[in-house]
PLY file of the C-alpha trace (Angstrom):
ply
format ascii 1.0
element vertex 250
property float x
property float y
property float z
element edge 249
property int vertex1
property int vertex2
end_header
109.13 140.80 150.76
108.91 137.69 148.84
105.60 136.20 148.52
105.29 132.41 149.74
102.46 131.55 147.74
102.91 129.77 144.30
101.18 129.61 141.48
100.41 126.13 139.88
101.69 125.39 136.35
98.31 125.24 134.95
97.17 128.49 136.18
100.50 130.20 134.82
99.96 128.97 131.41
96.43 130.17 131.51
97.37 133.67 132.41
100.21 133.80 129.87
98.03 132.34 127.27
95.31 135.04 127.73
97.41 138.00 127.98
99.32 136.81 124.50
95.78 136.52 123.21
95.38 140.16 124.10
98.59 141.42 123.29
99.28 139.84 119.82
95.59 140.36 118.73
97.03 142.94 115.89
99.02 139.92 114.04
96.01 138.52 113.00
95.26 141.53 110.79
98.76 140.64 108.93
97.15 137.20 108.38
93.88 138.57 106.91
96.13 140.83 104.38
98.48 137.84 103.10
95.42 135.75 102.45
93.79 138.24 100.47
97.01 138.87 98.76
96.86 135.07 97.92
93.24 135.30 96.63
94.56 137.96 94.34
97.36 135.45 93.26
94.90 132.99 92.81
92.54 134.70 90.46
95.42 134.63 87.75
94.74 130.91 87.68
97.16 128.14 87.78
96.68 127.14 83.93
94.42 126.75 81.44
93.40 124.60 78.28
91.14 123.93 75.18
89.63 121.27 74.06
89.96 120.18 70.40
88.12 121.64 67.69
85.40 122.57 70.09
85.67 126.69 71.09
86.28 125.76 74.66
88.59 127.48 77.11
88.96 125.84 80.44
90.76 127.70 83.20
92.04 126.15 86.44
91.85 127.85 89.79
93.04 126.94 93.24
92.91 128.25 96.78
96.63 126.72 97.12
98.17 129.91 97.42
96.07 131.12 100.31
96.97 128.03 102.44
100.85 128.51 101.60
100.57 132.05 102.44
99.11 131.34 105.60
101.92 128.79 106.26
104.39 131.44 105.90
102.75 133.65 108.05
102.53 130.99 111.10
106.15 130.36 110.48
107.29 133.60 110.90
105.15 134.42 113.85
106.38 131.53 115.58
109.92 132.62 114.78
108.87 136.28 116.36
107.35 134.04 119.35
110.79 133.40 120.44
112.51 136.87 120.38
113.78 138.73 123.32
111.07 141.37 122.86
108.52 139.02 123.24
109.95 136.64 126.18
110.40 140.37 127.92
106.79 141.15 127.62
105.82 138.26 130.12
108.23 139.36 132.84
105.28 140.93 134.98
103.93 137.02 135.29
105.29 134.45 137.53
106.40 132.36 135.02
109.63 130.09 134.10
110.53 128.51 130.54
108.31 125.98 130.65
105.14 127.91 131.23
106.22 130.25 128.58
106.83 127.73 126.09
103.80 126.25 126.84
101.97 129.25 126.31
103.54 129.81 123.24
102.71 126.30 121.90
98.89 127.23 122.74
98.88 130.69 121.09
100.14 129.18 118.15
97.87 126.40 117.95
95.00 128.82 118.22
96.63 131.36 115.25
96.84 127.73 113.25
93.12 127.05 113.84
92.28 130.53 112.89
94.72 130.58 109.94
93.56 127.24 108.64
89.87 127.99 108.72
90.26 131.22 107.45
92.33 129.86 104.54
89.85 126.96 103.63
87.00 128.95 103.93
88.43 131.37 101.61
87.64 129.03 98.74
84.06 130.36 98.70
84.93 133.89 98.73
87.14 133.04 95.98
84.27 130.87 94.11
82.03 134.47 94.67
84.70 136.34 93.10
85.38 133.98 89.99
81.56 133.81 89.84
81.15 137.50 89.68
83.81 138.80 88.05
84.66 136.66 85.29
82.03 136.24 82.60
82.43 132.22 82.47
79.00 130.08 80.82
80.23 126.99 83.76
82.10 126.82 86.83
83.02 123.52 88.21
85.03 122.30 91.10
85.09 120.15 94.36
84.28 123.60 96.17
80.80 123.65 94.23
79.57 120.43 96.30
81.70 120.21 98.95
80.08 117.99 101.95
80.61 119.40 105.65
82.69 116.14 106.39
85.05 117.06 103.58
85.11 120.73 104.70
85.93 120.21 108.63
88.87 117.25 107.14
90.28 119.87 104.80
90.36 122.47 107.74
91.84 119.97 110.09
94.03 118.74 107.88
95.41 122.23 107.00
95.44 123.54 110.83
97.87 120.51 111.09
100.09 121.44 108.47
100.30 125.07 109.75
101.11 123.85 113.46
103.80 121.65 111.94
105.46 124.49 110.22
105.01 126.69 112.93
106.71 124.14 115.11
109.50 124.29 112.48
109.62 128.15 112.45
109.55 127.95 116.64
112.72 125.69 116.56
114.63 128.12 113.83
113.54 130.98 116.42
114.95 129.08 119.33
118.24 128.23 117.45
118.66 131.98 116.38
118.14 133.00 120.04
120.57 130.35 121.36
123.63 131.52 118.93
123.62 134.25 116.05
125.52 131.89 114.16
122.31 130.39 112.75
121.15 133.18 111.29
123.64 132.35 108.29
123.54 128.23 108.55
119.70 127.67 108.58
119.45 129.73 105.07
122.62 127.67 104.10
120.88 124.72 104.84
117.37 124.99 103.37
119.49 126.30 100.12
121.46 123.15 100.09
118.60 121.05 100.28
117.43 122.61 97.46
120.34 121.72 95.58
120.54 118.21 96.59
117.15 118.07 95.18
117.72 119.34 91.88
121.19 117.39 91.66
119.38 113.89 92.79
117.16 114.00 90.09
114.19 115.88 91.30
111.15 114.05 91.94
112.96 110.47 91.61
112.17 108.30 94.10
115.22 107.84 95.75
115.53 111.67 96.09
115.47 112.29 100.05
113.71 115.34 100.22
111.03 113.97 97.46
110.55 110.81 99.63
110.07 113.36 102.88
107.30 115.36 100.78
105.53 112.00 100.07
106.01 110.99 103.75
103.78 114.13 104.68
101.87 115.27 101.80
100.96 112.05 100.34
99.60 109.95 103.15
96.33 108.43 102.29
95.55 107.04 105.95
94.18 110.38 107.74
95.24 108.58 111.29
98.75 108.09 110.26
98.81 111.28 108.88
97.76 112.95 112.14
99.88 110.80 114.24
103.13 111.94 111.77
102.40 115.56 112.30
101.60 115.30 115.68
104.72 113.25 116.73
106.90 115.86 114.42
105.42 118.70 116.13
106.00 117.44 119.51
109.75 116.75 118.81
110.50 119.98 117.33
108.62 121.91 120.11
110.71 119.48 123.03
114.05 120.45 121.32
112.79 124.13 121.09
112.23 123.66 124.91
115.53 122.28 125.59
117.10 125.02 123.92
114.90 127.89 125.73
116.26 126.15 128.98
119.81 127.08 128.24
118.85 130.35 127.23
117.92 130.92 131.14
121.55 130.76 132.21
123.35 132.66 129.25
0 1
1 2
2 3
3 4
4 5
5 6
6 7
7 8
8 9
9 10
10 11
11 12
12 13
13 14
14 15
15 16
16 17
17 18
18 19
19 20
20 21
21 22
22 23
23 24
24 25
25 26
26 27
27 28
28 29
29 30
30 31
31 32
32 33
33 34
34 35
35 36
36 37
37 38
38 39
39 40
40 41
41 42
42 43
43 44
44 45
45 46
46 47
47 48
48 49
49 50
50 51
51 52
52 53
53 54
54 55
55 56
56 57
57 58
58 59
59 60
60 61
61 62
62 63
63 64
64 65
65 66
66 67
67 68
68 69
69 70
70 71
71 72
72 73
73 74
74 75
75 76
76 77
77 78
78 79
79 80
80 81
81 82
82 83
83 84
84 85
85 86
86 87
87 88
88 89
89 90
90 91
91 92
92 93
93 94
94 95
95 96
96 97
97 98
98 99
99 100
100 101
101 102
102 103
103 104
104 105
105 106
106 107
107 108
108 109
109 110
110 111
111 112
112 113
113 114
114 115
115 116
116 117
117 118
118 119
119 120
120 121
121 122
122 123
123 124
124 125
125 126
126 127
127 128
128 129
129 130
130 131
131 132
132 133
133 134
134 135
135 136
136 137
137 138
138 139
139 140
140 141
141 142
142 143
143 144
144 145
145 146
146 147
147 148
148 149
149 150
150 151
151 152
152 153
153 154
154 155
155 156
156 157
157 158
158 159
159 160
160 161
161 162
162 163
163 164
164 165
165 166
166 167
167 168
168 169
169 170
170 171
171 172
172 173
173 174
174 175
175 176
176 177
177 178
178 179
179 180
180 181
181 182
182 183
183 184
184 185
185 186
186 187
187 188
188 189
189 190
190 191
191 192
192 193
193 194
194 195
195 196
196 197
197 198
198 199
199 200
200 201
201 202
202 203
203 204
204 205
205 206
206 207
207 208
208 209
209 210
210 211
211 212
212 213
213 214
214 215
215 216
216 217
217 218
218 219
219 220
220 221
221 222
222 223
223 224
224 225
225 226
226 227
227 228
228 229
229 230
230 231
231 232
232 233
233 234
234 235
235 236
236 237
237 238
238 239
239 240
240 241
241 242
242 243
243 244
244 245
245 246
246 247
247 248
248 249
């Protein structure tokens, strides 16, 4: 006998989101592992220099590797969320492609918040390792005197970047689920972008890839940066939703 009761969209999204938080909790183990690997990579430094006749060696360190590894992890996670195995796990729930996609977006946002926060906070772990593992006379850096506002803005910006790249991964996953030919087309597209970047003069101002990088990564007004990332992510997720609606009838 079919039930005549209807469940509201908000309730359906909430139930699916809570289920995914419990079911996919082990995915965060790989996040911690990747960030620890990134910290080890970072211990090698990004360069060093010296100052004239003074016996002074300068080593440069950054936690950018941790952020990059976190973005890669989130992008892969978003692609996995679109797979058939992940979609079939919510079959016991009252659902449709709208509630499924919304719960996926909320889960990816949660993963972005956790990943972005851990990535920025890893600077303190990194700072402690550098301080006690290396016999340096002096350690200087922005992480030594960072204010709460700077820390919050750094975390928030990192979360936005992770969420935006996750939306790209989600779209890639949906395209692959829609047609397997995209398994070959998408890598070829990104390789083509690299060749275009190299042949168009690299960091030349008229290079489209370089201008795209400047557009997203060199914005000085935080509100404009927020709007750029939010609108881009929204467009990518809406595109993914439209593709997923086609999957329902395949």
